[in-house]
N, CA, C, O and the ligand as a Tripos MOL2 file, in Angstrom:
@<TRIPOS>MOLECULE
protein
  305   303    77     0     0
PROTEIN
NO_CHARGES

@<TRIPOS>ATOM
      1 N          16.5440   72.9940  173.5670 N.3       1 MET1
      2 CA         18.0340   72.9670  173.2520 C.3       1 MET1
      3 C          17.9800   73.3480  171.7160 C.2       1 MET1
      4 O          17.1240   72.9030  170.9510 O.2       1 MET1
      5 N          18.9250   74.1650  171.3720 N.am      2 LYS2
      6 CA         19.1230   74.7290  170.0160 C.3       2 LYS2
      7 C          20.0440   73.5700  169.3800 C.2       2 LYS2
      8 O          21.0570   73.1590  169.9460 O.2       2 LYS2
      9 N          19.6030   73.1110  168.2000 N.am      3 LEU3
     10 CA         20.3160   72.0750  167.5660 C.3       3 LEU3
     11 C          21.4030   72.6750  166.5160 C.2       3 LEU3
     12 O          21.0870   73.5540  165.7140 O.2       3 LEU3
     13 N          22.5930   72.1750  166.5840 N.am      4 SER4
     14 CA         23.5700   72.7580  165.6510 C.3       4 SER4
     15 C          23.6390   71.7730  164.4320 C.2       4 SER4
     16 O          23.1110   70.6660  164.5300 O.2       4 SER4
     17 N          24.2370   72.1310  163.3670 N.am      5 PRO5
     18 CA         24.5230   71.2340  162.2320 C.3       5 PRO5
     19 C          25.2400   69.9340  162.5750 C.2       5 PRO5
     20 O          25.1630   68.9570  161.8300 O.2       5 PRO5
     21 N          25.9840   69.9310  163.7830 N.am      6 ASN6
     22 CA         26.6940   68.7780  164.1500 C.3       6 ASN6
     23 C          25.9900   67.8390  165.0830 C.2       6 ASN6
     24 O          26.6060   66.9120  165.6090 O.2       6 ASN6
     25 N          24.6510   68.0640  165.3120 N.am      7 SER7
     26 CA         23.8910   67.3610  166.2320 C.3       7 SER7
     27 C          23.6340   65.9150  165.6480 C.2       7 SER7
     28 O          23.5260   64.9480  166.4020 O.2       7 SER7
     29 N          23.5460   65.8130  164.3510 N.am      8 ASN8
     30 CA         23.2810   64.5240  163.8200 C.3       8 ASN8
     31 C          24.1110   64.3260  162.4970 C.2       8 ASN8
     32 O          23.5670   64.2050  161.4000 O.2       8 ASN8
     33 N          25.4580   64.3040  162.6880 N.am      9 PRO9
     34 CA         26.3110   64.1290  161.3790 C.3       9 PRO9
     35 C          26.0160   62.7720  160.9400 C.2       9 PRO9
     36 O          25.3300   62.0110  161.6230 O.2       9 PRO9
     37 N          26.5830   62.4120  159.6750 N.am     10 PRO10
     38 CA         26.4360   61.0780  159.1830 C.3      10 PRO10
     39 C          26.9890   60.0440  160.0950 C.2      10 PRO10
     40 O          27.9730   60.3870  160.7500 O.2      10 PRO10
     41 N          26.5480   58.8800  160.2480 N.am     11 GLU11
     42 CA         26.9590   57.9330  161.1730 C.3      11 GLU11
     43 C          28.0460   57.1440  160.5440 C.2      11 GLU11
     44 O          27.7570   56.5850  159.4860 O.2      11 GLU11
     45 N          29.2830   56.9980  161.0250 N.am     12 PRO12
     46 CA         30.4040   56.2220  160.5440 C.3      12 PRO12
     47 C          29.9430   54.8130  160.5710 C.2      12 PRO12
     48 O          29.1170   54.4490  161.4090 O.2      12 PRO12
     49 N          30.4590   53.9760  159.6590 N.am     13 ASP13
     50 CA         30.2520   52.5240  159.7060 C.3      13 ASP13
     51 C          30.5700   51.9430  161.0180 C.2      13 ASP13
     52 O          29.8370   51.0810  161.5030 O.2      13 ASP13
     53 N          31.5820   52.3500  161.5950 N.am     14 ASN14
     54 CA         32.1070   51.6950  162.8360 C.3      14 ASN14
     55 C          31.6580   52.4500  164.1100 C.2      14 ASN14
     56 O          32.2530   52.3280  165.1810 O.2      14 ASN14
     57 N          30.5750   53.2360  163.9320 N.am     15 LEU15
     58 CA         30.0320   53.8840  165.1910 C.3      15 LEU15
     59 C          29.3780   52.8750  166.0940 C.2      15 LEU15
     60 O          28.5130   52.0570  165.7810 O.2      15 LEU15
     61 N          29.9810   53.0860  167.3620 N.am     16 LEU16
     62 CA         29.4540   52.1400  168.4620 C.3      16 LEU16
     63 C          28.5430   52.8780  169.3820 C.2      16 LEU16
     64 O          27.5190   52.3100  169.7630 O.2      16 LEU16
     65 N          28.8250   54.1200  169.7840 N.am     17 ILE17
     66 CA         27.9890   54.9160  170.7550 C.3      17 ILE17
     67 C          27.9480   56.3610  170.3050 C.2      17 ILE17
     68 O          29.0120   56.9000  169.9990 O.2      17 ILE17
     69 N          26.8060   57.0330  170.2390 N.am     18 ARG18
     70 CA         26.8090   58.4270  170.2140 C.3      18 ARG18
     71 C          26.3040   59.1670  171.4690 C.2      18 ARG18
     72 O          25.1880   58.9550  171.9430 O.2      18 ARG18
     73 N          27.1070   59.9680  171.9370 N.am     19 PHE19
     74 CA         26.7550   60.8570  173.0700 C.3      19 PHE19
     75 C          26.3140   62.2580  172.5050 C.2      19 PHE19
     76 O          26.4720   62.4950  171.3080 O.2      19 PHE19
     77 N          25.8440   63.0510  173.2310 N.am     20 HIS20
     78 CA         25.6710   64.4730  172.7980 C.3      20 HIS20
     79 C          26.1300   65.4440  173.8170 C.2      20 HIS20
     80 O          25.6770   65.3110  174.9540 O.2      20 HIS20
     81 N          26.9350   66.3660  173.5800 N.am     21 ASN21
     82 CA         27.4270   67.3300  174.5210 C.3      21 ASN21
     83 C          26.3350   68.4010  174.9190 C.2      21 ASN21
     84 O          25.1660   68.2190  174.5790 O.2      21 ASN21
     85 N          26.6900   69.4390  175.5880 N.am     22 GLN22
     86 CA         25.7910   70.3040  176.2650 C.3      22 GLN22
     87 C          25.0040   71.1240  175.1730 C.2      22 GLN22
     88 O          23.8850   71.5800  175.4050 O.2      22 GLN22
     89 N          25.6270   71.2790  174.0120 N.am     23 THR23
     90 CA         25.0050   72.0070  172.8890 C.3      23 THR23
     91 C          24.2730   71.0980  171.9850 C.2      23 THR23
     92 O          23.5670   71.5680  171.0920 O.2      23 THR23
     93 N          24.3940   69.8490  172.1570 N.am     24 GLY24
     94 CA         23.7270   68.8580  171.2860 C.3      24 GLY24
     95 C          24.5850   68.2470  170.2810 C.2      24 GLY24
     96 O          24.1740   67.3380  169.5600 O.2      24 GLY24
     97 N          25.8090   68.7360  170.2080 N.am     25 ALA25
     98 CA         26.8310   68.2020  169.1770 C.3      25 ALA25
     99 C          27.1350   66.7980  169.5080 C.2      25 ALA25
    100 O          27.2450   66.4450  170.6830 O.2      25 ALA25
    101 N          27.2780   65.9590  168.4910 N.am     26 ALA26
    102 CA         27.4720   64.5590  168.6680 C.3      26 ALA26
    103 C          28.9980   64.2850  169.1220 C.2      26 ALA26
    104 O          29.9570   64.8640  168.6130 O.2      26 ALA26
    105 N          29.0860   63.3730  170.0950 N.am     27 VAL27
    106 CA         30.3370   62.8300  170.4980 C.3      27 VAL27
    107 C          30.3500   61.3290  170.1580 C.2      27 VAL27
    108 O          29.7520   60.4910  170.8330 O.2      27 VAL27
    109 N          31.0870   61.0490  169.0470 N.am     28 ASP28
    110 CA         30.8730   59.6000  168.5940 C.3      28 ASP28
    111 C          31.9840   58.6540  169.0520 C.2      28 ASP28
    112 O          33.1670   58.9820  168.9600 O.2      28 ASP28
    113 N          31.6110   57.5320  169.5240 N.am     29 VAL29
    114 CA         32.6010   56.4380  169.8860 C.3      29 VAL29
    115 C          32.5520   55.4860  168.6740 C.2      29 VAL29
    116 O          31.5310   54.8770  168.3570 O.2      29 VAL29
    117 N          33.7980   55.3960  167.9790 N.am     30 THR30
    118 CA         33.9880   54.5140  166.9330 C.3      30 THR30
    119 C          35.0310   53.4050  167.1630 C.2      30 THR30
    120 O          35.7930   53.4880  168.1270 O.2      30 THR30
    121 N          35.0840   52.3860  166.3180 N.am     31 GLY31
    122 CA         36.0350   51.4210  166.3540 C.3      31 GLY31
    123 C          35.4980   50.0630  166.6730 C.2      31 GLY31
    124 O          34.4340   49.7110  166.1660 O.2      31 GLY31
    125 N          36.1910   49.2410  167.5150 N.am     32 SER32
    126 CA         35.7600   47.9230  167.7920 C.3      32 SER32
    127 C          35.4560   47.7700  169.2650 C.2      32 SER32
    128 O          35.9950   48.4750  170.1180 O.2      32 SER32
    129 N          34.5740   46.8250  169.5330 N.am     33 GLU33
    130 CA         34.3360   46.5820  171.0250 C.3      33 GLU33
    131 C          35.5000   45.8600  171.6610 C.2      33 GLU33
    132 O          35.6370   45.8450  172.8840 O.2      33 GLU33
    133 N          36.3180   45.2760  170.8530 N.am     34 HIS34
    134 CA         37.2820   44.3290  171.2870 C.3      34 HIS34
    135 C          38.7500   44.9720  171.3360 C.2      34 HIS34
    136 O          39.1270   45.6970  170.4160 O.2      34 HIS34
    137 N          39.5250   44.6980  172.3820 N.am     35 GLY35
    138 CA         40.8410   45.2450  172.4640 C.3      35 GLY35
    139 C          40.8870   46.6800  172.5970 C.2      35 GLY35
    140 O          39.8550   47.3270  172.7740 O.2      35 GLY35
    141 N          42.0270   47.2120  172.5220 N.am     36 HIS36
    142 CA         42.2370   48.7750  172.6540 C.3      36 HIS36
    143 C          42.0760   49.4250  171.2940 C.2      36 HIS36
    144 O          43.0300   49.9940  170.7620 O.2      36 HIS36
    145 N          40.9270   49.3500  170.7450 N.am     37 SER37
    146 CA         40.7430   49.7890  169.2740 C.3      37 SER37
    147 C          39.5010   50.6800  169.1990 C.2      37 SER37
    148 O          38.8670   50.6730  168.1440 O.2      37 SER37
    149 N          39.0990   51.4320  170.2000 N.am     38 SER38
    150 CA         37.9460   52.4220  170.1680 C.3      38 SER38
    151 C          38.5660   53.7880  170.5890 C.2      38 SER38
    152 O          39.4850   53.9720  171.3870 O.2      38 SER38
    153 N          37.8120   54.7610  169.8310 N.am     39 ARG39
    154 CA         38.2580   56.1390  170.1880 C.3      39 ARG39
    155 C          37.0260   56.9850  170.1380 C.2      39 ARG39
    156 O          35.9680   56.5500  169.6830 O.2      39 ARG39
    157 N          37.1670   58.1930  170.6050 N.am     40 TRP40
    158 CA         35.9660   59.0510  170.5730 C.3      40 TRP40
    159 C          36.3480   60.3740  169.7850 C.2      40 TRP40
    160 O          37.5050   60.7930  169.7500 O.2      40 TRP40
    161 N          35.3470   60.9600  169.1940 N.am     41 HIS41
    162 CA         35.5380   62.2070  168.4380 C.3      41 HIS41
    163 C          34.4250   63.2640  168.6320 C.2      41 HIS41
    164 O          33.2700   63.0270  168.2780 O.2      41 HIS41
    165 N          34.7650   64.3480  169.1600 N.am     42 CYS42
    166 CA         33.6450   65.3110  169.4470 C.3      42 CYS42
    167 C          33.3710   66.3190  168.2430 C.2      42 CYS42
    168 O          34.2660   67.0510  167.8220 O.2      42 CYS42
    169 N          32.2020   66.3150  167.7630 N.am     43 HIS43
    170 CA         31.9630   67.1290  166.6090 C.3      43 HIS43
    171 C          31.5080   68.5190  167.0580 C.2      43 HIS43
    172 O          31.0510   69.3100  166.2320 O.2      43 HIS43
    173 N          31.6300   68.8410  168.4000 N.am     44 GLY44
    174 CA         31.4040   70.1450  168.9200 C.3      44 GLY44
    175 C          32.6700   70.9530  168.8240 C.2      44 GLY44
    176 O          32.7200   72.0680  168.3070 O.2      44 GLY44
    177 N          33.7500   70.2770  169.3900 N.am     45 CYS45
    178 CA         35.0690   71.0300  169.5880 C.3      45 CYS45
    179 C          36.1650   70.4700  168.7940 C.2      45 CYS45
    180 O          37.2470   71.0510  168.7110 O.2      45 CYS45
    181 N          35.8840   69.2090  168.1300 N.am     46 GLY46
    182 CA         36.9220   68.6160  167.3350 C.3      46 GLY46
    183 C          37.9070   67.7530  168.0820 C.2      46 GLY46
    184 O          38.7950   67.1440  167.4850 O.2      46 GLY46
    185 N          37.7540   67.7050  169.3360 N.am     47 ASP47
    186 CA         38.6450   66.8190  170.1280 C.3      47 ASP47
    187 C          38.6250   65.3820  169.7110 C.2      47 ASP47
    188 O          37.5530   64.8690  169.3890 O.2      47 ASP47
    189 N          39.7480   64.6930  169.6960 N.am     48 LEU48
    190 CA         39.8150   63.3390  169.1620 C.3      48 LEU48
    191 C          40.7560   62.5970  170.1920 C.2      48 LEU48
    192 O          41.8670   63.0270  170.5020 O.2      48 LEU48
    193 N          40.2150   61.4820  170.6690 N.am     49 SER49
    194 CA         40.9840   60.7240  171.6520 C.3      49 SER49
    195 C          42.0260   59.8490  170.8750 C.2      49 SER49
    196 O          42.1060   59.8010  169.6470 O.2      49 SER49
    197 N          42.7640   59.2100  171.7050 N.am     50 GLY50
    198 CA         43.5750   58.0070  171.2070 C.3      50 GLY50
    199 C          42.8600   56.7400  171.3620 C.2      50 GLY50
    200 O          41.7390   56.7480  171.8720 O.2      50 GLY50
    201 N          43.4200   55.6240  170.9590 N.am     51 TYR51
    202 CA         42.7890   54.3840  171.1020 C.3      51 TYR51
    203 C          42.8440   53.6590  172.3820 C.2      51 TYR51
    204 O          43.9320   53.4830  172.9310 O.2      51 TYR51
    205 N          41.7670   53.2330  172.8880 N.am     52 HIS52
    206 CA         41.7330   52.6650  174.1910 C.3      52 HIS52
    207 C          40.5900   51.5870  174.1430 C.2      52 HIS52
    208 O          39.8410   51.4660  173.1730 O.2      52 HIS52
    209 N          40.5240   50.8170  175.2740 N.am     53 SER53
    210 CA         39.3810   49.8490  175.5370 C.3      53 SER53
    211 C          38.1360   50.5730  175.4330 C.2      53 SER53
    212 O          38.0550   51.7630  175.7400 O.2      53 SER53
    213 N          37.1050   49.8480  174.9810 N.am     54 LEU54
    214 CA         35.7570   50.4910  174.8950 C.3      54 LEU54
    215 C          35.1950   51.0310  176.1850 C.2      54 LEU54
    216 O          34.5350   52.0690  176.2290 O.2      54 LEU54
    217 N          35.4970   50.2510  177.2810 N.am     55 SER55
    218 CA         34.9150   50.7530  178.6110 C.3      55 SER55
    219 C          35.6900   52.1000  178.9600 C.2      55 SER55
    220 O          35.0690   53.0090  179.5110 O.2      55 SER55
    221 N          36.9030   52.2270  178.6790 N.am     56 PHE56
    222 CA         37.5610   53.5070  179.0280 C.3      56 PHE56
    223 C          37.0860   54.6430  178.0230 C.2      56 PHE56
    224 O          36.8600   55.7900  178.4080 O.2      56 PHE56
    225 N          36.9610   54.2570  176.7840 N.am     57 THR57
    226 CA         36.5860   55.2940  175.7650 C.3      57 THR57
    227 C          35.2010   55.7480  176.0750 C.2      57 THR57
    228 O          34.8750   56.9210  175.8900 O.2      57 THR57
    229 N          34.3610   54.8360  176.5500 N.am     58 ARG58
    230 CA         32.9440   55.1240  176.7940 C.3      58 ARG58
    231 C          32.9230   56.1300  177.8990 C.2      58 ARG58
    232 O          32.2400   57.1500  177.8050 O.2      58 ARG58
    233 N          33.6660   55.8590  178.9570 N.am     59 ASP59
    234 CA         33.7790   56.7530  180.2090 C.3      59 ASP59
    235 C          34.1970   58.1180  179.8070 C.2      59 ASP59
    236 O          33.5720   59.1140  180.1710 O.2      59 ASP59
    237 N          35.2440   58.1640  179.0640 N.am     60 GLU60
    238 CA         35.9320   59.4050  178.6150 C.3      60 GLU60
    239 C          35.0260   60.2290  177.8390 C.2      60 GLU60
    240 O          34.8910   61.4300  178.0710 O.2      60 GLU60
    241 N          34.3170   59.5300  176.7980 N.am     61 ALA61
    242 CA         33.3940   60.2240  175.9150 C.3      61 ALA61
    243 C          32.2210   60.8520  176.7470 C.2      61 ALA61
    244 O          31.8510   62.0180  176.6070 O.2      61 ALA61
    245 N          31.7240   60.0290  177.5540 N.am     62 ASN62
    246 CA         30.5720   60.4630  178.4260 C.3      62 ASN62
    247 C          30.9750   61.6610  179.2300 C.2      62 ASN62
    248 O          30.2260   62.6340  179.3170 O.2      62 ASN62
    249 N          32.1570   61.6090  179.8280 N.am     63 GLY63
    250 CA         32.7320   62.7750  180.6440 C.3      63 GLY63
    251 C          32.9230   64.0150  179.8420 C.2      63 GLY63
    252 O          32.6250   65.1230  180.2880 O.2      63 GLY63
    253 N          33.4250   63.8210  178.6440 N.am     64 HIS64
    254 CA         33.5860   65.0050  177.7490 C.3      64 HIS64
    255 C          32.3170   65.5570  177.3020 C.2      64 HIS64
    256 O          32.1520   66.7750  177.2370 O.2      64 HIS64
    257 N          31.3680   64.6800  176.9760 N.am     65 ALA65
    258 CA         30.0660   65.2970  176.4650 C.3      65 ALA65
    259 C          29.4330   66.0250  177.6560 C.2      65 ALA65
    260 O          28.7150   67.0000  177.4320 O.2      65 ALA65
    261 N          29.6530   65.6150  178.8880 N.am     66 THR66
    262 CA         28.9980   66.3080  179.9790 C.3      66 THR66
    263 C          29.5680   67.7130  180.1280 C.2      66 THR66
    264 O          28.8510   68.6460  180.4870 O.2      66 THR66
    265 N          30.8840   67.8610  179.8450 N.am     67 THR67
    266 CA         31.4410   69.2160  180.1900 C.3      67 THR67
    267 C          31.5830   69.9480  178.8190 C.2      67 THR67
    268 O          31.6440   71.1660  178.9890 O.2      67 THR67
    269 N          31.6450   69.6180  177.6850 N.am     68 CYS68
    270 CA         31.9400   70.2630  176.4070 C.3      68 CYS68
    271 C          30.6310   71.1740  176.1520 C.2      68 CYS68
    272 O          29.4910   70.7200  176.2580 O.2      68 CYS68
    273 N          30.8900   72.3620  175.8430 N.am     69 ARG69
    274 CA         29.9630   73.3340  175.4750 C.3      69 ARG69
    275 C          30.0510   73.7620  174.0430 C.2      69 ARG69
    276 O          29.2280   74.5760  173.6230 O.2      69 ARG69
    277 N          31.0450   73.2470  173.2080 N.am     70 ALA70
    278 CA         31.3110   73.6530  171.9060 C.3      70 ALA70
    279 C          30.1990   73.2020  170.9140 C.2      70 ALA70
    280 O          29.5480   72.1690  171.0690 O.2      70 ALA70
    281 N          30.0540   74.0230  169.9410 N.am     71 SER71
    282 CA         29.1320   73.5740  168.8920 C.3      71 SER71
    283 C          29.7270   74.1590  167.4640 C.2      71 SER71
    284 O          29.0450   74.8030  166.6670 O.2      71 SER71
    285 N          31.0190   73.8430  167.2970 N.am     72 HIS72
    286 CA         31.6170   74.3860  166.1470 C.3      72 HIS72
    287 C          30.9320   73.8530  164.8620 C.2      72 HIS72
    288 O          30.5890   72.6880  164.6620 O.2      72 HIS72
    289 N          30.7830   74.9780  163.9760 N.am     73 HIS73
    290 CA         29.9470   74.6660  162.7890 C.3      73 HIS73
    291 C          30.8130   74.3630  161.5890 C.2      73 HIS73
    292 O          30.2670   74.0380  160.5340 O.2      73 HIS73
    293 N          32.1990   74.4530  161.6850 N.am     74 ARG74
    294 CA         32.8980   74.2020  160.4510 C.3      74 ARG74
    295 C          33.8850   73.0350  160.6460 C.2      74 ARG74
    296 O          34.8230   72.9020  159.8610 O.2      74 ARG74
    297 N          33.7120   72.2590  161.5880 N.am     75 LEU75
    298 CA         34.5730   71.0490  161.6740 C.3      75 LEU75
    299 C          33.9200   69.8500  160.9800 C.2      75 LEU75
    300 O          32.7040   69.6650  161.0130 O.2      75 LEU75
    301 N          34.8090   69.0200  160.3320 N.am     76 GLY76
    302 CA         34.2750   67.7880  159.6700 C.3      76 GLY76
    303 C          33.9130   66.6320  160.6110 C.2      76 GLY76
    304 O          33.4660   65.5800  160.1530 O.2      76 GLY76
    305 ZN         33.9790   68.6240  172.6650 Zn       77 ZN77
@<TRIPOS>BOND
     1     1     2 1
     2     2     3 1
     3     3     4 2
     4     3     5 am
     5     5     6 1
     6     6     7 1
     7     7     8 2
     8     7     9 am
     9     9    10 1
    10    10    11 1
    11    11    12 2
    12    11    13 am
    13    13    14 1
    14    14    15 1
    15    15    16 2
    16    15    17 am
    17    17    18 1
    18    18    19 1
    19    19    20 2
    20    19    21 am
    21    21    22 1
    22    22    23 1
    23    23    24 2
    24    23    25 am
    25    25    26 1
    26    26    27 1
    27    27    28 2
    28    27    29 am
    29    29    30 1
    30    30    31 1
    31    31    32 2
    32    31    33 am
    33    33    34 1
    34    34    35 1
    35    35    36 2
    36    35    37 am
    37    37    38 1
    38    38    39 1
    39    39    40 2
    40    39    41 am
    41    41    42 1
    42    42    43 1
    43    43    44 2
    44    43    45 am
    45    45    46 1
    46    46    47 1
    47    47    48 2
    48    47    49 am
    49    49    50 1
    50    50    51 1
    51    51    52 2
    52    51    53 am
    53    53    54 1
    54    54    55 1
    55    55    56 2
    56    55    57 am
    57    57    58 1
    58    58    59 1
    59    59    60 2
    60    59    61 am
    61    61    62 1
    62    62    63 1
    63    63    64 2
    64    63    65 am
    65    65    66 1
    66    66    67 1
    67    67    68 2
    68    67    69 am
    69    69    70 1
    70    70    71 1
    71    71    72 2
    72    71    73 am
    73    73    74 1
    74    74    75 1
    75    75    76 2
    76    75    77 am
    77    77    78 1
    78    78    79 1
    79    79    80 2
    80    79    81 am
    81    81    82 1
    82    82    83 1
    83    83    84 2
    84    83    85 am
    85    85    86 1
    86    86    87 1
    87    87    88 2
    88    87    89 am
    89    89    90 1
    90    90    91 1
    91    91    92 2
    92    91    93 am
    93    93    94 1
    94    94    95 1
    95    95    96 2
    96    95    97 am
    97    97    98 1
    98    98    99 1
    99    99   100 2
   100    99   101 am
   101   101   102 1
   102   102   103 1
   103   103   104 2
   104   103   105 am
   105   105   106 1
   106   106   107 1
   107   107   108 2
   108   107   109 am
   109   109   110 1
   110   110   111 1
   111   111   112 2
   112   111   113 am
   113   113   114 1
   114   114   115 1
   115   115   116 2
   116   115   117 am
   117   117   118 1
   118   118   119 1
   119   119   120 2
   120   119   121 am
   121   121   122 1
   122   122   123 1
   123   123   124 2
   124   123   125 am
   125   125   126 1
   126   126   127 1
   127   127   128 2
   128   127   129 am
   129   129   130 1
   130   130   131 1
   131   131   132 2
   132   131   133 am
   133   133   134 1
   134   134   135 1
   135   135   136 2
   136   135   137 am
   137   137   138 1
   138   138   139 1
   139   139   140 2
   140   139   141 am
   141   141   142 1
   142   142   143 1
   143   143   144 2
   144   143   145 am
   145   145   146 1
   146   146   147 1
   147   147   148 2
   148   147   149 am
   149   149   150 1
   150   150   151 1
   151   151   152 2
   152   151   153 am
   153   153   154 1
   154   154   155 1
   155   155   156 2
   156   155   157 am
   157   157   158 1
   158   158   159 1
   159   159   160 2
   160   159   161 am
   161   161   162 1
   162   162   163 1
   163   163   164 2
   164   163   165 am
   165   165   166 1
   166   166   167 1
   167   167   168 2
   168   167   169 am
   169   169   170 1
   170   170   171 1
   171   171   172 2
   172   171   173 am
   173   173   174 1
   174   174   175 1
   175   175   176 2
   176   175   177 am
   177   177   178 1
   178   178   179 1
   179   179   180 2
   180   179   181 am
   181   181   182 1
   182   182   183 1
   183   183   184 2
   184   183   185 am
   185   185   186 1
   186   186   187 1
   187   187   188 2
   188   187   189 am
   189   189   190 1
   190   190   191 1
   191   191   192 2
   192   191   193 am
   193   193   194 1
   194   194   195 1
   195   195   196 2
   196   195   197 am
   197   197   198 1
   198   198   199 1
   199   199   200 2
   200   199   201 am
   201   201   202 1
   202   202   203 1
   203   203   204 2
   204   203   205 am
   205   205   206 1
   206   206   207 1
   207   207   208 2
   208   207   209 am
   209   209   210 1
   210   210   211 1
   211   211   212 2
   212   211   213 am
   213   213   214 1
   214   214   215 1
   215   215   216 2
   216   215   217 am
   217   217   218 1
   218   218   219 1
   219   219   220 2
   220   219   221 am
   221   221   222 1
   222   222   223 1
   223   223   224 2
   224   223   225 am
   225   225   226 1
   226   226   227 1
   227   227   228 2
   228   227   229 am
   229   229   230 1
   230   230   231 1
   231   231   232 2
   232   231   233 am
   233   233   234 1
   234   234   235 1
   235   235   236 2
   236   235   237 am
   237   237   238 1
   238   238   239 1
   239   239   240 2
   240   239   241 am
   241   241   242 1
   242   242   243 1
   243   243   244 2
   244   243   245 am
   245   245   246 1
   246   246   247 1
   247   247   248 2
   248   247   249 am
   249   249   250 1
   250   250   251 1
   251   251   252 2
   252   251   253 am
   253   253   254 1
   254   254   255 1
   255   255   256 2
   256   255   257 am
   257   257   258 1
   258   258   259 1
   259   259   260 2
   260   259   261 am
   261   261   262 1
   262   262   263 1
   263   263   264 2
   264   263   265 am
   265   265   266 1
   266   266   267 1
   267   267   268 2
   268   267   269 am
   269   269   270 1
   270   270   271 1
   271   271   272 2
   272   271   273 am
   273   273   274 1
   274   274   275 1
   275   275   276 2
   276   275   277 am
   277   277   278 1
   278   278   279 1
   279   279   280 2
   280   279   281 am
   281   281   282 1
   282   282   283 1
   283   283   284 2
   284   283   285 am
   285   285   286 1
   286   286   287 1
   287   287   288 2
   288   287   289 am
   289   289   290 1
   290   290   291 1
   291   291   292 2
   292   291   293 am
   293   293   294 1
   294   294   295 1
   295   295   296 2
   296   295   297 am
   297   297   298 1
   298   298   299 1
   299   299   300 2
   300   299   301 am
   301   301   302 1
   302   302   303 1
   303   303   304 2
@<TRIPOS>SUBSTRUCTURE
     1 MET1         2 RESIDUE 1 A MET
     2 LYS2         6 RESIDUE 1 A LYS
     3 LEU3        10 RESIDUE 1 A LEU
     4 SER4        14 RESIDUE 1 A SER
     5 PRO5        18 RESIDUE 1 A PRO
     6 ASN6        22 RESIDUE 1 A ASN
     7 SER7        26 RESIDUE 1 A SER
     8 ASN8        30 RESIDUE 1 A ASN
     9 PRO9        34 RESIDUE 1 A PRO
    10 PRO10       38 RESIDUE 1 A PRO
    11 GLU11       42 RESIDUE 1 A GLU
    12 PRO12       46 RESIDUE 1 A PRO
    13 ASP13       50 RESIDUE 1 A ASP
    14 ASN14       54 RESIDUE 1 A ASN
    15 LEU15       58 RESIDUE 1 A LEU
    16 LEU16       62 RESIDUE 1 A LEU
    17 ILE17       66 RESIDUE 1 A ILE
    18 ARG18       70 RESIDUE 1 A ARG
    19 PHE19       74 RESIDUE 1 A PHE
    20 HIS20       78 RESIDUE 1 A HIS
    21 ASN21       82 RESIDUE 1 A ASN
    22 GLN22       86 RESIDUE 1 A GLN
    23 THR23       90 RESIDUE 1 A THR
    24 GLY24       94 RESIDUE 1 A GLY
    25 ALA25       98 RESIDUE 1 A ALA
    26 ALA26      102 RESIDUE 1 A ALA
    27 VAL27      106 RESIDUE 1 A VAL
    28 ASP28      110 RESIDUE 1 A ASP
    29 VAL29      114 RESIDUE 1 A VAL
    30 THR30      118 RESIDUE 1 A THR
    31 GLY31      122 RESIDUE 1 A GLY
    32 SER32      126 RESIDUE 1 A SER
    33 GLU33      130 RESIDUE 1 A GLU
    34 HIS34      134 RESIDUE 1 A HIS
    35 GLY35      138 RESIDUE 1 A GLY
    36 HIS36      142 RESIDUE 1 A HIS
    37 SER37      146 RESIDUE 1 A SER
    38 SER38      150 RESIDUE 1 A SER
    39 ARG39      154 RESIDUE 1 A ARG
    40 TRP40      158 RESIDUE 1 A TRP
    41 HIS41      162 RESIDUE 1 A HIS
    42 CYS42      166 RESIDUE 1 A CYS
    43 HIS43      170 RESIDUE 1 A HIS
    44 GLY44      174 RESIDUE 1 A GLY
    45 CYS45      178 RESIDUE 1 A CYS
    46 GLY46      182 RESIDUE 1 A GLY
    47 ASP47      186 RESIDUE 1 A ASP
    48 LEU48      190 RESIDUE 1 A LEU
    49 SER49      194 RESIDUE 1 A SER
    50 GLY50      198 RESIDUE 1 A GLY
    51 TYR51      202 RESIDUE 1 A TYR
    52 HIS52      206 RESIDUE 1 A HIS
    53 SER53      210 RESIDUE 1 A SER
    54 LEU54      214 RESIDUE 1 A LEU
    55 SER55      218 RESIDUE 1 A SER
    56 PHE56      222 RESIDUE 1 A PHE
    57 THR57      226 RESIDUE 1 A THR
    58 ARG58      230 RESIDUE 1 A ARG
    59 ASP59      234 RESIDUE 1 A ASP
    60 GLU60      238 RESIDUE 1 A GLU
    61 ALA61      242 RESIDUE 1 A ALA
    62 ASN62      246 RESIDUE 1 A ASN
    63 GLY63      250 RESIDUE 1 A GLY
    64 HIS64      254 RESIDUE 1 A HIS
    65 ALA65      258 RESIDUE 1 A ALA
    66 THR66      262 RESIDUE 1 A THR
    67 THR67      266 RESIDUE 1 A THR
    68 CYS68      270 RESIDUE 1 A CYS
    69 ARG69      274 RESIDUE 1 A ARG
    70 ALA70      278 RESIDUE 1 A ALA
    71 SER71      282 RESIDUE 1 A SER
    72 HIS72      286 RESIDUE 1 A HIS
    73 HIS73      290 RESIDUE 1 A HIS
    74 ARG74      294 RESIDUE 1 A ARG
    75 LEU75      298 RESIDUE 1 A LEU
    76 GLY76      302 RESIDUE 1 A GLY
    77 ZN77       305 GROUP 0 **** ****
């Protein structure tokens, strides 16, 4: 796997889970384990979810990481 600069971005303080998409770009789940206060952000395509429960966010992030092939190099 060719690693992009987004494979291992700095870990946010509230990082809960890090998935990696098909190109190895990080898909980070951040927020809180409690309530509807977690969201995911893909460093490959820049997609950002709304706030949901952790179980929902985790499933969504996992699903996104499975299908996302983006490895954008200029997204923050
Ligand atoms: Zn993506």
